[in-house]
N, C-alpha and C positions, 0 to 999 in steps of 0.2 A: 562641468560639475554643476548638479541641479540647486537650486538654493530652496529653502525651505518656505514656501508660499504659504502664507496664513489665508483662512477662507475670507477674512474682512478684506484682503486686498483685492481680490477676485470680485468679493462682493460689492467693494466700491465702485467698480466699472459697472455691474449691474444695477446698482442704485441709481447712477448717473442715468443709464439708458432708461430705466423705467421711468425716471423724472422726466424726461424730455418727451417719452412716449405719451405722458398724459396730455402733451400740447400737439406734438407732432405725430399724427396716426399712420400706422401702416408702413413705416419705414426702418424696419430692423437693421437690414444690411447697412443702410447709410449711417444709421446711428453707431454702429459697432464701429465703421471706419472713422468716423468724427470722433468718439471716444478714444480709440486709440491714437489718433494724431493729438489731442488733448494730453493724454497720458504720456505721450512722448515728447512732451515740450514743443510740438511743432505748430506751424500757423497755416489754417485752411482756406482755400478759395473754392467757393461755391458758385459755380455757373448755372444759371438756369433762367427761364423765362420767368417775367414778373409774376408776382402773386401766388407763388407756390410754397411760401412759408420761410425764405431764406432769412429775412429779418428775425422773424420769430425764433428761429433756433438759437441765434446768438443771445437773444435777451433770455431765452429759458435756459441755458447753460449757466448764465451769469448768477441766476436767481437760486441754483441748486448747490451752488457751494458756498460755503460760509467762510469769511475772512476771520481774522484772528480775534476780532470782537464778536464773532459770533453772527453777525450781520452778513448778507450776500456780497459778494465781491464787487469791487467798484466797475462799474459798467459804463462805457462812453461810446456814442454813436456819432460817425463822422460821415455827413451825407456828402459825397463826392459830387461836384458840380463844376461846369467849365470855369466859373468865377473864384474858385478856391485857390488859396495862396499857401505856400508850404508852411509859415508862421501859423496860420489856421489850425495847422495839425500839431506841430511839435511846440509852440508856445514862442513867446518873443519877451525880449527885455524892454521894460519900460521905465522912462526916467521919472523918478519921483521927485518933484521939486521940493517939497516939505525936507527931505533927507539928502537932497542933492546927490542921489545916486541911483542907480538902475536896479530895480527889482525884477524878478523872474514871475512871469505870469503862465503857468504850465497850459499845455494844449491838452485836449482829449486824448491825445495818444499814451500819456503817462497815467494809464489805468491798468487795471487787471485784465479785463476782456475790452477788447476794441472792435468795435464794428465799423469795419470800412464798406459803407454801403454804396452800391454801384462804383466801385472804384475805376471803372474804365469809362466813367462819365467825364473825368477830368483829364487835364494834359499830363504827358509823361514827367515834365518838371515837378509836378505837384505829387505825382505817385512816388517820385523818387524821395520824397520827404519822409516816406516809412523805411527805406532801406537799412538805416543805420539802426534804428530801434528794433527791427525784426531780425537782423543779423547779431546785434551785439548788446541787444537791451539795454540802450542808453541812448540818449538824445544830446548833442552838443550845440550849445547856444553860445557864440562866442568863444571865451575861453572856459566856460564852466560846463561840467557834465551832469546831467541829470538823468536818474534812473526810474523806471516804472516799477511800481510794487510786484512782488512776487506772489502768487503764479502771473505770469503774462503770456498771453497769446492774442493773435489777431485772427479774427474771423472776416473775410472779406467776400462780397457779393459783386458777381457782374453778369450783366445781361450777355447775351450771345452777341458775338463781335458783328454780326450781320445786322443788329439793332442800329437804328438811328442815332448819331451823336455820340458814338462810342470812339476811344482811342485804344488801340492794342497795348497791352503790358509789356514793356520791354523784358528782354530776356533775363537781366539781372533782377528785376523784381518778381518775375515768375520762379525764379530759382530760390526765392526766399520762402515760398509757400511749400510745406511738405506735402501736401495732398491737393488736387484739384477734385472735387466732388460735385456730383449732380443730384438734386434732390428729385426731380422727376413728378409727373402727375401722381396723385394718389389711386388706389384702385376703388372699386364701386364702394365696397364697404366702409373704407376709411373716408370716403368723400360723403357717405351718406352720416357717419358719426360726426363729421365737421359741420354739416347742415344743421343736425339735431342740437349740438351743443356749443358751436362756434367757440372751441378751446381758447383760442388766442385772445378773446375777448371777456370770455367767462371765468377762466381758470388761471390765466398767466398771472395776473396780480395777486392771487391768493397762493401761489408757490413759496414754499418754504425749503430752505436748505436741506439737503438730504446727506450732504457730506461735511464734516468738520474740516478745517484746514489741515489738522494733523492726520486724518485719514487720507485726504486727497494728496497730500505730500509723499504718504507712505505707498500709496497705489503708484506714483510717479517713480519712485525708488524701486518699487517691485518691478515694474515694467522695465527698467534700465538693467535688472538683474536675471532678466528671463534668459534661459540657455539657448543658444543659437550653435548648432552643429557647425564644425569648421568647413565641412562640405557644403552647406547651404551660405556660409560666408563667402566661400569661393564663388558659389553660383551667383551671388549678388555682385561682386566684383567683376566676374567675367560677363554678367548682364549690362552692367553699365559700360564697360569697356566694347561690347558688342555694339551698342548704340553709337559709338564714335567711328565704326569702321564699316556700319552697313552702308550698302549702295543707295539707299533709298533716303538717308539722313544727311544733311549738310551739317548740322552742330549737334553732337550728341550729349548725354548727361554728364554733369559735374561730379567730382569727388563729394561734393556736399550732397548730391543726389544719393550716392552710396550710403552715406551717413544716415540721411533721412530714411532710406529704405530699411536699413538695418534697426533702427530706432523704432519704425513703424510695425515691422513684423513681430518684434518683441511685445510691443505693447498690445496688438492685436491678440496675440496668444494669451496674454494675460486676460483681456477683455472675454476671451472664448474660453477661460477656464484652465489654462494649462501653463506650467511653469518651463515649457520648451517651445520651441518653433517647429513648425512642420513645413512640408512643400507647400501645402494648401495655402498658407499664411502668404507666402511669397507670391503664388499666382494671383491671390486676391488683391494684394497691394501693389505690384509691379506698375500696373497701367495708371492708376490715381496718383501714384508718387512720381512716376518718370514720365509719362507722356506730354505734360504740359511744358516740360523742359526741352524738347526736341524741336529743331527746325527742318521740316521735310522737304525734299526736293520737289515733290508733287503736293502742291496746297490742298488737292482735293482728298489726299490720303488721309487716313485716320490713325494719329499716334498711337492711341489705345490699342488698336488692333496689331499693330507692328509690335508693339511691346508685348503684347500677350503672346504672339507667336515666337519671339525670341526667348520669352521668359519660360515657356513650355519646353522648348527644345532644349534648355539648359536643365530644366527638371528631369526631362528624359535621360539627359546623361548622366545625372546621379543617380537614378534608379537601374540604369544599365550596369553600374559598376557591381 
């Protein structure tokens, strides 16, 4: 049964994309997928070469959504380096000699939007400090539990694994990310605009929120209510199961991956102005949602290509019925 999607709910997604496009030029498809992940309450891993605007994307998103006080959401950046320690991320209990008790000093992860910059430049032990807060939206220090404000999501960036001084993200960490995206180089027209305006320097600080907290939360709820036909839900389940039995895959996608894919396709439908999911949404999102979760037998193989082939085969079976 379709829900009654209001124009402002689809408009919220478009307003967010238009706001980001003031800074990030010529990347409409990337921004649609990023917005879908945000509306689906997912975390995003952006993998690309340095200097393409990965950090700027996270800063821009934080400025465009207003908190309950009308000001932009609380944004924190963590620069991952080899000498970083877990409590630099989560926070730590510090003894206060005056009160003779411990008090908690929150870490940067307790913010609305957390930028985990160059996450693969620190050790897996430090990377694991994000596991609890990304999965359960809480941080446990000693016997106390601390929660970040809502909304909460992590935008992590990483350089290609071939880069010097990088540590591969463990499978458990990768599975927390709803999508792995690539920004890519701008086209000629966009690059000329960047040279002319340098928007990250001249416009970013002037950005004002384009969405109230109420509108943003309503858009998230609307994304969750988008209709997905049982045949497409079955295709998602079968697609994820196919990754576990495919001869080219050592370890396939988890049930969490299936939930992430369902949430993502619903949100993308909303971003594209629909209150129902179509097979094109599934084809667009299967590679960025599933590929980074697979361990392939051949390290030279492309996970995204494999997922695309499996997905199209599943869609063909639906259309043939």
